[in-house]
N, CA and C atoms as a LAMMPS dump frame, in Angstrom:
ITEM: TIMESTEP
0
ITEM: NUMBER OF ATOMS
237
ITEM: BOX BOUNDS ff ff ff
-5.0000000000000000e+02 5.0000000000000000e+02
-5.0000000000000000e+02 5.0000000000000000e+02
-5.0000000000000000e+02 5.0000000000000000e+02
ITEM: ATOMS id mol type element x y z
1 1 1 N -193.551 -108.079 -192.495
2 1 2 C -193.686 -109.351 -191.93
3 1 3 C -192.913 -110.359 -192.789
4 2 1 N -192.61 -111.508 -192.2
5 2 2 C -191.903 -112.525 -192.953
6 2 3 C -192.92 -113.599 -193.433
7 3 1 N -192.533 -114.355 -194.431
8 3 2 C -193.38 -115.428 -194.954
9 3 3 C -193.721 -116.438 -193.905
10 4 1 N -192.797 -116.687 -192.98
11 4 2 C -193 -117.616 -191.882
12 4 3 C -194.229 -117.234 -191.044
13 5 1 N -194.546 -115.952 -190.997
14 5 2 C -195.69 -115.455 -190.19
15 5 3 C -196.991 -115.451 -191.014
16 6 1 N -196.939 -115.866 -192.276
17 6 2 C -198.089 -115.863 -193.16
18 6 3 C -199.148 -116.837 -192.763
19 7 1 N -200.421 -116.5 -193.113
20 7 2 C -201.614 -117.31 -192.836
21 7 3 C -201.919 -118.149 -194.015
22 8 1 N -202.515 -119.294 -193.701
23 8 2 C -202.999 -120.242 -194.773
24 8 3 C -203.944 -119.577 -195.759
25 9 1 N -203.858 -119.945 -197.046
26 9 2 C -204.743 -119.497 -198.074
27 9 3 C -204.761 -117.944 -198.244
28 10 1 N -203.632 -117.346 -197.958
29 10 2 C -203.509 -115.891 -198.095
30 10 3 C -202.353 -115.602 -199.09
31 11 1 N -202.563 -114.594 -199.969
32 11 2 C -201.568 -114.27 -201.025
33 11 3 C -200.791 -113.049 -200.553
34 12 1 N -199.474 -113.116 -200.74
35 12 2 C -198.584 -112.041 -200.387
36 12 3 C -197.721 -111.639 -201.599
37 13 1 N -197.133 -110.494 -201.51
38 13 2 C -196.151 -110.008 -202.469
39 13 3 C -194.768 -109.96 -201.81
40 14 1 N -193.785 -110.513 -202.494
41 14 2 C -192.445 -110.582 -201.959
42 14 3 C -191.824 -109.188 -202.022
43 15 1 N -191.328 -108.683 -200.883
44 15 2 C -190.656 -107.43 -200.807
45 15 3 C -189.135 -107.574 -200.95
46 16 1 N -188.601 -108.526 -200.233
47 16 2 C -187.154 -108.776 -200.295
48 16 3 C -186.842 -110.219 -199.839
49 17 1 N -185.689 -110.695 -200.305
50 17 2 C -185.191 -112.023 -199.89
51 17 3 C -183.859 -111.796 -199.239
52 18 1 N -183.753 -112.13 -197.961
53 18 2 C -182.503 -111.856 -197.243
54 18 3 C -181.707 -113.098 -196.872
55 19 1 N -181.67 -114.053 -197.749
56 19 2 C -180.845 -115.285 -197.502
57 19 3 C -179.487 -115.069 -198.058
58 20 1 N -178.654 -116.049 -197.931
59 20 2 C -177.291 -115.987 -198.461
60 20 3 C -177.376 -115.903 -199.969
61 21 1 N -176.365 -115.376 -200.588
62 21 2 C -176.347 -115.132 -202.013
63 21 3 C -176.641 -116.397 -202.855
64 22 1 N -176.039 -117.543 -202.502
65 22 2 C -176.2 -118.777 -203.241
66 22 3 C -177.709 -119.231 -203.188
67 23 1 N -178.308 -119.228 -201.979
68 23 2 C -179.689 -119.568 -201.861
69 23 3 C -180.603 -118.582 -202.558
70 24 1 N -180.282 -117.319 -202.428
71 24 2 C -181.074 -116.301 -203.112
72 24 3 C -181.111 -116.504 -204.62
73 25 1 N -179.967 -116.836 -205.198
74 25 2 C -179.874 -117.091 -206.671
75 25 3 C -180.691 -118.325 -207.037
76 26 1 N -180.691 -119.352 -206.165
77 26 2 C -181.448 -120.566 -206.434
78 26 3 C -182.96 -120.259 -206.352
79 27 1 N -183.395 -119.479 -205.406
80 27 2 C -184.799 -119.093 -205.367
81 27 3 C -185.208 -118.263 -206.56
82 28 1 N -184.31 -117.421 -207.002
83 28 2 C -184.586 -116.609 -208.239
84 28 3 C -184.709 -117.534 -209.447
85 29 1 N -183.86 -118.581 -209.505
86 29 2 C -183.985 -119.477 -210.645
87 29 3 C -185.306 -120.241 -210.634
88 30 1 N -185.839 -120.471 -209.444
89 30 2 C -187.149 -121.111 -209.321
90 30 3 C -188.338 -120.121 -209.604
91 31 1 N -188.045 -118.854 -209.675
92 31 2 C -189.058 -117.872 -210.018
93 31 3 C -189.445 -117.04 -208.827
94 32 1 N -188.856 -117.182 -207.656
95 32 2 C -189.179 -116.392 -206.496
96 32 3 C -188.268 -115.16 -206.472
97 33 1 N -188.831 -114.008 -206.913
98 33 2 C -188.075 -112.782 -206.983
99 33 3 C -188.882 -111.714 -206.302
100 34 1 N -188.298 -110.529 -206.072
101 34 2 C -189.016 -109.425 -205.511
102 34 3 C -190.23 -109.068 -206.418
103 35 1 N -191.357 -108.87 -205.795
104 35 2 C -192.58 -108.558 -206.524
105 35 3 C -193.463 -109.767 -206.912
106 36 1 N -192.946 -110.967 -206.746
107 36 2 C -193.69 -112.18 -207.016
108 36 3 C -194.818 -112.372 -206.047
109 37 1 N -196.018 -112.775 -206.519
110 37 2 C -197.06 -113.114 -205.609
111 37 3 C -196.867 -114.565 -205.186
112 38 1 N -197.047 -114.826 -203.9
113 38 2 C -196.872 -116.143 -203.305
114 38 3 C -198.035 -116.414 -202.367
115 39 1 N -198.668 -117.568 -202.484
116 39 2 C -199.813 -117.965 -201.687
117 39 3 C -199.322 -119.014 -200.663
118 40 1 N -199.614 -118.799 -199.36
119 40 2 C -199.291 -119.801 -198.376
120 40 3 C -200.357 -120.814 -198.37
121 41 1 N -200.004 -122.093 -198.656
122 41 2 C -200.986 -123.166 -198.653
123 41 3 C -201.107 -123.87 -197.324
124 42 1 N -199.944 -124.02 -196.613
125 42 2 C -199.991 -124.745 -195.363
126 42 3 C -198.846 -124.219 -194.489
127 43 1 N -199.291 -123.573 -193.403
128 43 2 C -198.292 -123.036 -192.411
129 43 3 C -198.76 -123.394 -191.025
130 44 1 N -198.762 -124.708 -190.749
131 44 2 C -199.226 -125.21 -189.495
132 44 3 C -198.205 -125.236 -188.365
133 45 1 N -197.088 -124.548 -188.588
134 45 2 C -196.013 -124.392 -187.597
135 45 3 C -195.202 -125.677 -187.369
136 46 1 N -195.521 -126.732 -188.063
137 46 2 C -194.755 -127.987 -187.903
138 46 3 C -194.14 -128.383 -189.268
139 47 1 N -192.806 -128.469 -189.35
140 47 2 C -192.177 -128.798 -190.624
141 47 3 C -192.118 -127.641 -191.541
142 48 1 N -192.024 -127.978 -192.819
143 48 2 C -191.866 -126.968 -193.894
144 48 3 C -193.184 -126.253 -194.135
145 49 1 N -193.024 -125.012 -194.634
146 49 2 C -194.123 -124.196 -195.071
147 49 3 C -194.398 -124.525 -196.539
148 50 1 N -195.659 -124.758 -196.904
149 50 2 C -195.926 -125.037 -198.276
150 50 3 C -196.528 -123.816 -198.921
151 51 1 N -195.989 -123.486 -200.063
152 51 2 C -196.443 -122.205 -200.725
153 51 3 C -196.544 -122.462 -202.24
154 52 1 N -197.324 -121.627 -202.903
155 52 2 C -197.447 -121.714 -204.361
156 52 3 C -197.105 -120.381 -205.006
157 53 1 N -196.195 -120.399 -205.971
158 53 2 C -195.901 -119.254 -206.75
159 53 3 C -195.539 -119.656 -208.109
160 54 1 N -195.917 -118.823 -209.055
161 54 2 C -195.712 -119.059 -210.525
162 54 3 C -196.304 -120.451 -210.911
163 55 1 N -197.447 -120.784 -210.332
164 55 2 C -198.172 -122.002 -210.725
165 55 3 C -197.616 -123.332 -210.18
166 56 1 N -196.669 -123.291 -209.296
167 56 2 C -196.04 -124.448 -208.779
168 56 3 C -196.018 -124.457 -207.231
169 57 1 N -196.222 -125.615 -206.639
170 57 2 C -196.166 -125.737 -205.178
171 57 3 C -194.714 -126.01 -204.747
172 58 1 N -194.297 -125.341 -203.644
173 58 2 C -192.975 -125.481 -203.095
174 58 3 C -193.057 -125.727 -201.598
175 59 1 N -192.14 -126.503 -201.027
176 59 2 C -191.996 -126.616 -199.619
177 59 3 C -190.715 -125.79 -199.256
178 60 1 N -190.89 -124.859 -198.381
179 60 2 C -189.811 -124.014 -197.926
180 60 3 C -189.498 -124.304 -196.466
181 61 1 N -188.291 -124.459 -196.11
182 61 2 C -187.914 -124.618 -194.728
183 61 3 C -188.239 -123.38 -193.924
184 62 1 N -188.48 -123.554 -192.638
185 62 2 C -188.805 -122.413 -191.733
186 62 3 C -187.699 -121.327 -191.744
187 63 1 N -186.463 -121.76 -191.792
188 63 2 C -185.329 -120.812 -191.79
189 63 3 C -185.367 -119.953 -193.05
190 64 1 N -185.66 -120.53 -194.203
191 64 2 C -185.756 -119.804 -195.452
192 64 3 C -186.941 -118.851 -195.353
193 65 1 N -188.125 -119.347 -194.994
194 65 2 C -189.338 -118.518 -194.914
195 65 3 C -189.194 -117.333 -193.965
196 66 1 N -188.316 -117.512 -192.969
197 66 2 C -188.085 -116.426 -192.013
198 66 3 C -187.302 -115.294 -192.573
199 67 1 N -186.611 -115.497 -193.706
200 67 2 C -185.779 -114.468 -194.341
201 67 3 C -186.414 -113.878 -195.618
202 68 1 N -187.69 -114.21 -195.865
203 68 2 C -188.416 -113.644 -197.009
204 68 3 C -189.427 -112.651 -196.484
205 69 1 N -189.205 -111.403 -196.767
206 69 2 C -190.124 -110.293 -196.32
207 69 3 C -191.272 -110.138 -197.365
208 70 1 N -192.511 -110.133 -196.79
209 70 2 C -193.657 -110.079 -197.674
210 70 3 C -194.661 -109.045 -197.121
211 71 1 N -195.631 -108.64 -197.926
212 71 2 C -196.787 -107.862 -197.476
213 71 3 C -197.988 -108.462 -198.172
214 72 1 N -199.132 -108.277 -197.566
215 72 2 C -200.361 -108.833 -198.117
216 72 3 C -200.664 -108.219 -199.43
217 73 1 N -200.984 -109.034 -200.443
218 73 2 C -201.244 -108.533 -201.815
219 73 3 C -202.668 -107.991 -201.884
220 74 1 N -202.858 -107.073 -202.833
221 74 2 C -204.193 -106.549 -203.079
222 74 3 C -205.062 -107.66 -203.595
223 75 1 N -206.313 -107.694 -203.158
224 75 2 C -207.188 -108.78 -203.545
225 75 3 C -206.602 -110.155 -203.124
226 76 1 N -206.228 -110.195 -201.823
227 76 2 C -205.327 -111.207 -201.339
228 76 3 C -205.815 -112.616 -201.298
229 77 1 N -207.002 -112.944 -200.911
230 77 2 C -207.383 -114.335 -200.719
231 77 3 C -207.51 -115.053 -202.084
232 78 1 N -206.665 -116.123 -202.221
233 78 2 C -206.583 -116.844 -203.478
234 78 3 C -206.335 -118.283 -203.152
235 79 1 N -207.02 -119.235 -203.753
236 79 2 C -206.839 -120.63 -203.396
237 79 3 C -206.189 -121.394 -204.541
């Protein structure tokens, strides 16, 4: 599934990032790499998706979130 399909207050593990190379490198510089746990904070289908990873909140555009493949993490619910 993609991050765009994620549910609020659910933690996922990043499987792959399928954006362009430049954007992928920028996300890696921010700490979003394969294997990173990411928690969806707000995905109300309007505007940007708000997520938390590596202790920081980020707003990701829907197009970006649609290219990040994730799976639900073990012990998933985390606030």
